[in-house]
C-alpha positions as CSV (number, residue, x, y, z in Angstrom):
1,M,28.0,195.4,13.8
2,L,28.4,192.2,15.7
3,S,31.4,191.2,13.5
4,F,33.1,194.5,14.5
5,I,32.6,194.0,18.2
6,A,33.3,190.3,18.5
7,P,37.0,190.7,17.5
8,H,37.5,193.4,20.0
9,L,36.0,191.4,22.7
10,I,38.2,188.4,21.8
11,L,41.3,190.7,21.9
12,I,40.3,192.0,25.3
13,L,39.8,188.5,26.6
14,I,43.2,187.4,25.3
15,C,44.8,190.4,27.0
16,I,43.1,189.6,30.3
17,I,44.1,185.9,30.1
18,R,47.7,186.8,29.2
19,S,48.0,189.2,32.2
20,A,46.6,186.5,34.5
21,L,49.1,183.9,33.2
22,A,52.0,186.3,33.4
23,G,51.6,186.2,37.2
24,T,52.3,182.5,37.3
25,N,55.8,183.0,35.9
26,G,57.0,184.1,39.3
27,T,57.3,187.2,41.4
28,T,60.2,189.4,42.3
29,V,60.9,189.3,46.0
30,Q,63.1,191.3,48.3
31,C,64.5,188.7,50.8
32,V,64.5,191.1,53.8
33,D,63.7,188.6,56.6
34,G,65.9,185.8,55.3
35,F,67.7,184.1,52.4
36,G,69.3,180.6,52.2
37,G,68.2,177.0,52.1
38,I,70.1,176.7,48.8
39,N,69.4,173.5,47.0
40,A,72.2,173.1,44.6
41,T,70.7,170.1,42.7
42,A,67.4,171.9,42.2
43,S,69.2,175.3,41.7
44,T,66.7,177.0,44.1
45,A,66.9,179.0,47.2
46,K,64.5,179.9,50.0
47,C,63.6,183.6,50.5
48,N,61.5,185.3,53.2
49,D,60.1,188.6,52.4
50,R,59.5,191.5,54.8
51,N,56.3,189.7,56.1
52,Y,58.2,186.5,56.6
53,T,56.3,184.9,53.7
54,P,58.4,182.0,52.4
55,W,59.2,181.8,48.7
56,I,61.2,179.3,46.5
57,C,63.3,181.1,43.9
58,P,65.6,180.1,41.0
59,L,69.1,180.6,42.4
60,A,70.3,182.1,39.0
61,E,67.7,184.9,39.5
62,C,69.0,186.0,42.9
63,G,71.6,188.5,43.9
64,K,72.7,191.9,45.1
65,D,75.1,194.0,43.0
66,G,76.0,191.0,40.9
67,H,76.9,188.8,44.0
68,L,75.1,185.9,45.7
69,W,75.9,187.5,49.1
70,V,75.2,190.7,51.0
71,P,77.8,192.7,53.0
72,M,77.2,193.2,56.7
73,S,79.4,195.0,59.2
74,G,79.7,195.0,62.9
75,C,79.2,191.2,63.0
76,V,80.4,189.1,65.9
77,L,80.9,185.3,66.1
78,D,77.7,183.7,67.2
79,V,79.5,181.3,69.7
80,V,82.2,183.6,71.1
81,D,81.4,186.2,73.7
82,G,83.5,189.4,73.6
83,A,84.8,188.7,70.1
84,G,85.7,191.7,68.0
85,A,83.4,192.9,65.3
86,S,84.1,192.2,61.7
87,N,82.7,192.7,58.2
88,Q,81.1,189.6,56.5
89,Q,79.9,188.6,53.1
90,C,76.7,186.8,54.1
91,A,75.7,184.0,51.8
92,S,72.6,183.3,53.9
93,Y,70.9,185.3,56.7
94,N,67.9,185.3,58.9
95,I,66.3,187.9,61.2
96,Q,66.8,186.8,64.8
97,N,65.0,189.6,66.6
98,E,64.2,193.3,66.0
99,T,67.9,194.4,66.1
100,M,69.9,191.3,65.1
101,Y,70.4,189.1,62.0
102,E,72.2,185.8,61.9
103,C,74.7,185.7,59.0
104,R,76.5,182.7,57.5
105,N,79.4,183.4,55.3
106,S,80.4,181.1,52.4
107,G,82.5,179.0,54.8
108,G,79.4,178.3,56.9
109,I,80.5,180.3,59.9
110,S,77.7,181.9,61.8
111,Y,77.8,185.6,63.0
112,L,75.4,187.9,64.6
113,C,75.1,191.3,62.9
114,P,73.4,194.4,64.2
115,Y,70.7,195.2,61.6
116,T,66.9,195.8,61.5
117,A,64.5,194.9,58.8
118,A,64.6,198.6,57.8
119,N,68.4,198.8,57.3
120,V,69.5,195.3,56.4
121,P,71.2,194.8,53.0
122,Y,69.2,192.1,51.2
123,I,69.2,189.8,48.2
124,T,66.5,190.2,45.6
125,C,65.2,187.2,43.6
126,S,63.0,187.1,40.5
127,G,60.8,184.2,39.2
128,C,59.9,183.2,42.7
129,N,56.8,181.2,43.7
130,L,55.2,180.8,47.1
131,Q,56.6,177.9,49.1
132,P,54.1,175.1,49.6
133,E,52.8,175.1,53.2
134,S,54.1,171.6,53.9
135,Q,57.7,172.9,53.4
136,A,57.2,176.4,55.0
137,K,58.4,175.2,58.4
138,N,61.9,174.7,57.0
139,T,62.4,178.3,55.7
140,P,65.9,179.8,55.8
């Protein structure tokens, strides 16, 4: 009887260990509160989830609808008062307050766009790991 039980216990133990190790391969994160800090040499990006938890993600595993930018509309230039609203393709973005996001297009020009965490378009990344606390102050 012992020889019958032991292999089953070993199999269960292997499954438990495999499940635990699968979590170390990274997490899928919705970058709702911010995305950017792209490090081209390391091929990584910084992503802040809905709770502003900072993550480091492989750039190749990030995107929205096949792009590395999100569309935002109603955006105005960050430095010009009274400028007209425009649509932008935001390569990086950060929540500024409850009703506004800062968006930087691929040309590095900064805009303010009227979105909340509930309705902002966001990039999703897979294979992410929590950002070490020593670097967390420099999130996107």
